[in-house]
N, C-alpha and C positions, 0 to 999 in steps of 0.2 A: 534590563535587557540581558539575555544570555547569548553569548557568541560561542558556538560549538565549532572547534577547529580540529577535531580528531581526523578529519578527512582532508583531501587536497582542496576542498572548497569550503567556504564559510556557511554555517547554518545559523540564521538569526531567529531567535525565539523571543518575540516581544509583542504584546498587545499594542495595536496602533502602528506597527512597523510599515504598513502600506503608506502611511504619511511620509515616510522617509525613503520611499522606493526610488525616487529619482537619484538621490545621492548614493544609495546602495548600488544601483546598476552602473552608475558612472564610475564607481570605485572598483567594482568586481566584474562587470560585464558590459564595458563600453561598446557601442556599435553605431554604424551609420544608419542602420534601419532595424526596427524591431517588428517581429511578427507575433502578435498577441493572439493566442488561441484559447478560447473558452467555450462554454456551452450555454444553451438557452436558459438554464436555471440560474447560472451564476451571473450572466451578463447584466440583468437588471439591477443587481446589487453592487457589483464591483468593477464592471467594464469601464465606465466613464472615468472613475477615479484612477484606475490603473493606466488607461490610455493617456490621461493627462500627465501622469508622472513620466511616462515614456517619451511623450512629446517634449517635456521639459529637459529630458536627458539627451534627446537626439535632434529635436527640431520639428517644426510643422511639416506635415505630409510625409513623414518618415516612419509612421507607425501603421502597419497593416493589421486590421482586426479581422479575425476569422471566428465566426460563431457557428457551432455545429449543434445538432440535436443532442439532448442529454441521454445518458444511459449506456450500459455496457454493450448493448446490441449495436451501438454505433462505433465501437472500437475495432474497426475492420480495416483490411487492406484497401477496400474501396474508399473509405473515408480518408485514409492516408494519402491515396492518390489524388483525391479531390483537393485536399489542403495543399499538397505540393504543387499541383497545377495552378492553384490560386496564387501561391507565392511566386511562381515563375511568371505568371501573367502580370503581376504587380512589380516585377523587376527586382525582386529580392535576390541579392548576390551573396558572395561568401562573407561579406562584411555585415551580415544579418545575425541577430540573436533572436532565437525563439523564446517566447515567454509563455509558460503554461500556467493558466489561471483557472483553478478548479479542483475537482476531486481526483481520485486515482485514475479514472478513465482518461481525463484530460492530461494528467501527468504522464501516463504511459504512452498515449497516442502522440502528444506534442513532443515528448522526448524521442520517440521513434522517428518523427519527422525531422527533428534536429540531427539525429544520429546519421540520417541518410541523405539529407538535403545538401547538394553540392559536395557530397562525400563527407559531410559532417560540419555543423555549425554549433556554437554554444547554445545552451538552454538554461533559462532561469526558471526554477520551480517556485510557484506561489500557491501552496495548497490551501483550499478553503473548507475542507472537511477534516474532522478529527483523524479519520483513518489515513488520509493522504499526508497529514502533518507528521504522524508518528511512523509511517511506513513507506508509502509509494514515492514520496518526494525525496527520500534519502536512500542512497545506495547505487543510483545510476542504472537500474534495470528499466528498460523501455520495451514495449511490445504492442502487438495487436492480436486479436483473437481470430481464429479460423474455424471452419466447421469441425475440424478435428479436436478442438479444445481451446482453452484459455491460454493466452500469452505464448502461443506456439511459434510465432515469428517475431523476432525482436533483436535487440542488441544492448550491450553494456555501453552506456553513454553518460558518464557522471556530469551533473550540472555544474555550471560556473558559480551558482549562488542559489541558496534556498532561503526564502523569506516566509516565516511562519508568523502570521498575525492572528492571534487567538480571538480577536474581536469579531472575525468573520464567522465564528461559530454561532453567533447570536441569530443568524438567519437559517440555522440548520434545524430540521425537525428532530425530535427526541429519538426517533428510530435510527437516524443517521449518526447521532452521537453515540448511541449504544453500539452500533456497528464498529465505530472507531475504537471503542473500549476492547473489542476482541483482540486487536493487534497489540494493545497495551498489556492485556492479560497474557498474551503469548510471550511478550518480552519478560514479564515477571516469571513465568514458568521456566523459561530457558536460562535465566541468569540472575534473578533477584527475588528471593522468597518474600522479603519485607515489602517490596514494591507490589507484589500480588495482594498482600493484605491491605495496603493503602487503596488499591483499586476496588476492593470489595465495597468499601464505603463510598468511593467515588461513583460506582455504578448506581447505587441507591440514589445518590444526589442527582445524577444526570436524569434518572427516571422521574424524579419528583418534580423538578422545576429548573428553570434557567438560572436560579440563584447561584448555582455552583460556578457559573461563568464569571466569577470574580477574577480579573486578569492575573493577579499574583498567584492565586491558587491553581488556575488552569495552566498558566505558563510553567509552573513548577512541575506539574504532572507530565506535561508534554516534554519538557526538557529532560526529565529523568528517563522517559521512554526513548527519546531520540538518542540520548547518550549511550544507552544499552545497544541500540542497533548500530550506531556509528562506530562504536568500539569493535564490534564484530566485523563489520564491513571493512574497517581499516586494516584488520588482520588478514582479510581474505577477500579482496575486492571482486575477483572474478569467479567466486564460488567454486574453488577447487577443493576446499576442505571445510574449515570451521563455519563459514557462512551458511552452509547447508542447514545448520540448526535453526535458522530463521524460517525454514520451510515447515516447521512443526504446525500441524493442522491444515497445511495447504495441499498436500497430495490428495487426500480425501476431499478437502474443502473445495478445491477447484472442480472436482468431479461432481460434487453436490450442486455447486453453483451453476455449472453448465446444464446438469440434468433438470434444474428448475427453470431452464430457459431464461436465466438471469432475473427471475422474479425475486429471488433471495438476494439481499445485498452481500457484497463480498465478505464483510465482517461477520454476518450471520452464518454464511457457509463455512467460514473458518472456525467459528465457535463450534459448530457441529463436527467439523473435522478434528478439532482438538479433543473433543470427548471421545470420538471413535479411535483416534490414534493413541490416546492414552490407554484406552482399553486394549488395543493391540499390544502396547508395550507391556502391560501387566500379563496378558495372555502368553506372550513370548518369553516371559521371565526376565524382561529387560528392566522393568520399573518396580520399585518397592510397592508392596501391597498398600492400597489406600490412595495411591497417587491419582488414579483416574477419578475416584470419588471426590477428592479435594478440588481437582480442576473443574469438575462438573458443578460443584457447589458454587464456586466463584462465578462461573458462566451464568448459572441460573440467577444468582444474586444481582448480576448486572442486567437482567432482563433479556438475555440472549437465548436463542433456541439451543436445545441440547439433543433433540431427536430429529429424525427425518420427517419433513412435512408430508401430509397426505399427497398421494399422487407421484411421489418420487420413488422410482423402482431401484432397489439396490443393484440389480443386475445392470441397469443402464448406467448407474454411477460408476460401477467397475469397468464397464465398457469404455466410458469416456476417460477413465484414468489410464487406460492403456497407451494413450498418446502423450502422457505426462512427460515433461522434460527430465524427471528424476528416475525414469525407467532405465535399467541397465541389464543387459544380457537377458532380456525377457522377464526380468523380475522388477517389481516396484520397490524403490528404496524409500525409506521413511526416516525423518528426523524424530527421534523418540526420547522422551524424558526418562531419566533414571529415578529422579525424585524432583520435587518442586525446587527450582533454582539450579538444577544441574542436569545436563543432557547426557545421554549415553552415546556410545559409538565412536569414541576417539580412536580406538584401535582399528576401526574399519573405515576411517575417513569421514565419520559423522553421518554416514548413510547406512541404514540397516535394512537388508532385504527381507520381505515378508511374503509368503505364498499368497496367491490370489484367493485361494479357498478360505484362508483365515480372515482375509479382508471381507469377503462376502458374508461370513458368519457374523462378524461384528456389525456390518451394515444392516443385516437383517434384524439383528437385535435392537437396532435403534429406531425401527419403525413404530 
């Protein structure tokens, strides 16, 4: 078992850790009542087991299950309202802990419910996708989407506990596994060149078969990626400076994801965003020559997309990016690499403004 304690809350990385959930929540997130939020894809696999562990920790009739439709299109203010209304109707009070069981959509949405319910109650994150394990569950960002864009309404609300059980990846389709690799690749680009090389071979293995899901091997990959993110978040929890580097690939990626009407997975959109933003970095003279090509090679080796799919209009992507949270003084700010393993922009607070015209040129070249 790996116990990561760089942040104010423990992160447990261990295959089979769902089997110890009762003792983990008793130790780190005790409550009179638990509100267990998951979706229709995850519920058949892990709801009963998780519900049972929470009953063991709190007692019978003290666990409220909320199962919502799966997918990014359901990460909305309307869904937030429906969940909070359910909790109010079931008598959940301030002595409630919200438990998010699922991928990034559930983590973001349930986290936002916890951040706002009764002015804030604790949340336990139990990610069941690779992407959520290495990204969404760690760092305390919670949000819902609006017609203006992705994650445009939200709050910082760090979890009380993160439980990463890699055995849940066995129920994940290969496409979802590859999507998770995108965030791991991002961590390698921003902080660890050697990790990026490890992930090149991991991508091939994920593509080929489930054989890579040997607990020791997977837990090691997840742990290294989580440690990179946790160290950055610990230095800048509210994203006032260094934490901005974690946005690499996301400014364009969020626009691409929304323009696809969420038919692209988040990790797939971020992969395209990393290719585009690396090209922006070279074009602006920020990155060493060859950086963009190196990043694109790893993304392709992982089986991830590196170009805009048919039907996605660069102009529409740019339009959606205008509501991005990283916009400052009518300019889009980007987290850009200087080279593999090192980000640029320390002197400018880790955000580098790029004219919209330059962004549109890069996007057009990716069609």
